N, C-alpha and C positions, 0 to 999 in steps of 0.2 A: 169285312175288306172288299169283299166283290162289287159291294153296292157303292162303295165310297172309288173304288175304279172306274165303274161305271158312271159317275157323278161327274169325275175330274174329265175323262176322255167327252162326255157329251159337254161339258160347259167349255172344253176347247174346240171341239168342233162347230159350235155355235158360234165361235169368234171365228174360226179358221176353217171353215166346211172343206175347203181341198187341202189341209193341213195331215201332216204325219205326226199320229199319237201312238206310242207304242207302251202301254203300259203291264207290267207283271209283277205277279207276288213271288221273291225269294226268300231265301233261308242263306243269311249272312251269319258270319262269325260272331256278330252281336246282336244275333236272334232274328226274326221275320222284320220282312221290309217288303216295302214295294220300289218298285224302279219305274221311273218316268222318262221318258225321250219325246220331245216335241220337235216340231222344224215346221216351215213354211210350205217346203213342197212335199205334197202328198206321195206323187209317182217317185220312185226312186231313178226310175231310168232319165228322168227330168234333172236330176242332181248332177251335178258336176263330176265326171269320171264315176258317176253311179256309186259315189261315197256318201253316205249319208251326213258324214262329219263337214262333207263340203256344201252341207245346208246354210242359207246365209241366215239362218232365224234359228239353230241348234241350240236346246236347252236340254239341260239332264238335272233331274231332280231323285232323292231317297226320301222314303217317308217311313221313319224306325218307328217301330210298334213294341214299346218298353212296359211291360203288363198292364195295357189298355191305353198308355197314354201316348198320342201320336206326334211326332215330331217329323218337320217335313223342311227339307235343306237342300238347297241348291249347289249342285256338282260343278257345273259349270253352264256359262249361256252368255250371250250378248247377240248385238244385232249387227253384223257384218253392213259396214259401209264402203263406199268408195273413200280412196286413201284421201286424209286430211294432211299427214307429213309426206313430204317431197319422196323420200326413199322408201315409203311402206309398199306393201302390196294392198293392203285393206288398215281400215281402222274399225274400229267396233263402238257401238253404244252400251252402256250397261243401262240394265232392264229392272233394275231396283228389286229384285226378290230376297224378303228376309225371313230369316228363320222362324217357323211357326210351329207352336205346341198346343194342342189340346185333341179335343173328341175330333170323330170322322166329319160331324158336322160343321164345326167350326174350320177343318182343313176343307172341306169341298167349297164352303163360302169364299175361304181367303183363296181359292186358285178360280173359281169363279171369276172374282174380283180383279184379281192380278192377272186373267188373260185379256179381260176387257182394257187393262192398262197397255199390255203388249200390243193389242190389236191398234191401240190410241197410236203408240211407240211407231209402229211399222207403217202405218198410214200416216204419218207427219215425215217419213223418211221414203217414201215409195220411189220418189226419182232418183235417190242415194244409196238404196239398198245396192250391196257389192253384187253385177253380172245381173243387175236388175231386167235387163231385154231378156235374158232367157228363162225369169219366172214372172213376167206379165200376167201369164194366169191364175198366179196363186196368191197374188198380191190383192 
């Protein structure tokens, strides 16, 4: 599992070198799992109110290990952009993560491909990211 965690973190940092990637292995009620949190802003002091959940690209994932078969699932995530609707504080763009099941190599490849897709979404919307002026060094 350590190799998979390192591969995922490396894939993420290849796309977002100044981003945040927190990965840890945990024991939950359903067994062993890997918890992943990623964000656009690596330095917590640059995030609004120093709260990680205020990162405009915050995503959380769990990878469950069921007898050697891994299952990667999204807990939450989207790219926060300036409001489209008049009375909303912000809007969000779905980033299209799909549940994937397989061995560590398949999961690592899927994350590498998905991080590349996420980078494209961020670049396409960089001028419209919520509070983009605060995060220009990270975009």
